[in-house]
C-alpha positions as CSV (number, residue, x, y, z in Angstrom):
1,M,-65.9,-164.0,-12.5
2,D,-63.6,-161.1,-13.7
3,K,-61.6,-161.4,-17.0
4,A,-58.3,-162.5,-15.5
5,L,-59.8,-165.3,-13.5
6,T,-61.8,-166.5,-16.6
7,G,-58.5,-166.8,-18.7
8,A,-56.6,-168.4,-15.7
9,A,-59.4,-170.6,-15.4
10,G,-59.1,-171.8,-19.2
11,E,-55.3,-172.3,-19.2
12,H,-55.3,-174.4,-15.9
13,Y,-57.8,-176.5,-17.6
14,V,-55.9,-177.2,-20.7
15,A,-52.5,-177.2,-18.7
16,F,-54.6,-180.1,-16.6
17,R,-55.7,-181.9,-19.3
18,L,-52.2,-182.0,-21.3
19,S,-50.5,-182.8,-18.0
20,A,-53.0,-185.7,-17.7
21,L,-51.9,-187.4,-20.8
22,G,-48.4,-187.3,-19.7
23,Y,-46.9,-184.1,-21.2
24,P,-44.7,-181.7,-19.3
25,I,-46.4,-178.3,-19.4
26,G,-45.2,-174.7,-18.9
27,L,-47.5,-171.9,-18.2
28,T,-46.0,-168.4,-19.3
29,T,-46.3,-165.3,-17.4
30,R,-49.1,-163.4,-17.8
31,G,-49.2,-161.1,-20.9
32,T,-46.7,-163.0,-22.7
33,R,-47.6,-162.5,-26.6
34,A,-48.6,-165.4,-28.7
35,A,-48.2,-168.2,-26.0
36,D,-50.2,-169.3,-23.1
37,L,-48.3,-172.3,-22.5
38,L,-45.8,-174.7,-23.9
39,A,-45.8,-178.3,-24.0
40,S,-43.4,-180.8,-24.9
41,N,-42.6,-184.4,-25.6
42,P,-39.1,-185.3,-23.8
43,E,-39.2,-188.8,-25.8
44,T,-39.5,-187.2,-29.4
45,G,-38.1,-183.7,-28.6
46,K,-41.2,-182.0,-30.1
47,S,-42.8,-179.0,-28.5
48,I,-45.8,-176.6,-29.2
49,I,-46.9,-173.3,-28.3
50,V,-50.6,-173.3,-27.2
51,Q,-52.6,-169.9,-27.4
52,I,-55.8,-170.3,-25.0
53,K,-59.0,-168.6,-25.7
54,T,-61.5,-168.8,-23.0
55,M,-65.2,-167.4,-22.3
56,R,-67.5,-167.8,-19.5
57,N,-70.1,-168.3,-21.9
58,A,-68.9,-168.8,-25.5
59,F,-72.1,-170.6,-26.7
60,A,-74.9,-168.1,-28.3
61,E,-78.3,-169.4,-29.2
62,N,-79.7,-168.0,-32.3
63,K,-83.0,-169.3,-34.0
64,K,-82.4,-167.1,-37.1
65,S,-78.9,-168.0,-38.0
66,G,-78.0,-171.0,-36.0
67,S,-76.3,-171.4,-32.7
68,Y,-72.7,-171.2,-32.3
69,W,-69.5,-171.0,-30.3
70,H,-67.7,-167.6,-30.4
71,W,-64.2,-166.5,-29.2
72,R,-62.5,-163.1,-29.5
73,I,-58.8,-163.2,-31.2
74,S,-56.4,-160.4,-31.8
75,S,-56.4,-158.9,-35.1
76,S,-52.3,-159.0,-34.4
77,R,-52.1,-162.8,-33.5
78,P,-49.0,-164.5,-34.0
79,K,-48.3,-165.7,-37.8
80,P,-49.6,-169.3,-38.2
81,K,-47.2,-172.1,-38.2
82,D,-47.0,-175.8,-37.6
83,T,-46.0,-175.3,-33.9
84,L,-48.9,-172.9,-32.9
85,Y,-52.4,-174.3,-31.8
86,Y,-55.2,-172.5,-30.3
87,V,-57.5,-174.0,-27.5
88,F,-61.0,-172.3,-27.3
89,V,-62.4,-173.1,-23.8
90,D,-66.1,-172.3,-23.1
91,L,-66.6,-172.8,-19.2
92,K,-70.4,-172.7,-19.9
93,D,-70.8,-170.5,-17.0
94,D,-71.1,-173.2,-14.7
95,A,-68.1,-174.7,-12.6
96,Q,-70.0,-177.9,-12.0
97,K,-69.9,-178.6,-15.8
98,S,-66.5,-179.8,-18.2
99,P,-65.8,-177.0,-20.4
100,D,-66.2,-177.5,-24.3
101,V,-63.3,-177.2,-26.1
102,F,-62.5,-176.8,-29.6
103,I,-58.6,-177.6,-30.7
104,I,-57.4,-175.9,-33.8
105,P,-54.0,-175.7,-35.4
106,S,-52.9,-172.2,-36.3
107,L,-52.7,-173.1,-39.8
108,K,-56.6,-173.8,-40.0
109,I,-57.3,-170.2,-38.4
110,K,-59.1,-169.1,-41.6
111,P,-62.6,-168.3,-42.9
112,P,-65.3,-169.8,-42.4
113,L,-63.8,-170.3,-38.9
114,L,-62.5,-166.7,-38.7
115,V,-65.0,-164.1,-38.9
116,E,-64.6,-160.3,-39.1
117,Y,-67.2,-158.4,-37.0
118,T,-67.7,-154.9,-36.9
119,N,-65.3,-154.3,-33.9
120,Y,-63.1,-157.3,-33.9
121,I,-62.2,-160.6,-35.3
122,G,-63.3,-163.8,-34.2
123,I,-63.9,-167.3,-34.1
124,A,-67.2,-168.7,-34.7
125,I,-68.1,-172.4,-34.9
126,Y,-71.8,-173.1,-35.9
127,E,-73.6,-175.9,-33.9
128,R,-74.9,-177.0,-37.7
129,D,-71.6,-177.4,-38.9
130,K,-71.2,-181.0,-38.0
131,K,-67.8,-181.1,-40.3
132,A,-66.0,-178.3,-38.0
133,K,-67.4,-179.5,-34.6
134,K,-66.0,-183.3,-35.5
135,A,-62.8,-182.1,-36.6
136,Y,-62.1,-179.9,-33.4
137,F,-64.5,-180.3,-30.7
138,N,-62.2,-182.0,-27.8
139,R,-60.0,-183.4,-30.4
140,W,-57.0,-183.6,-27.6
141,D,-55.5,-186.0,-30.4
142,I,-54.5,-183.2,-32.6
143,I,-52.3,-182.1,-29.9
144,E,-50.9,-185.8,-29.1
145,E,-50.3,-186.1,-32.7
146,A,-48.2,-182.9,-33.0
147,L,-46.1,-184.0,-30.0
148,D,-45.8,-187.6,-31.1
149,P,-46.4,-187.9,-34.6
150,N,-45.4,-191.6,-35.0
151,P,-46.8,-193.4,-31.7
152,T,-45.7,-196.9,-31.3
């Protein structure tokens, strides 16, 4: 699968999940900086920007330092704000399996999650880091809370 199709698969998967939760979704035009989709809640008037990073196989097994998920992010990424969320999608190189998804508010994108490698900046979530995994793995409620902070 080429890079554009991988990205599109992740964007459409996230759009599907948020739509299934009842939120209107707007996919942006390809190449739009800092926003892959917009999600809103017409009842509260709240909306958020979602930046999606997708890999065909983001999970790396490493016996020495521990297995982890990783994604590249731009060094010129938008300034963090309370309405910007990142969704990191691992397609697991298998269309028959549900992707692994990590939902992280942009204000939380900092070390130790943010890692500077030799040639790029990335996100790394170690499998042994139970706290980070619990905080972000399949946490669609993070977005629900952003769009409806006072549910009834």
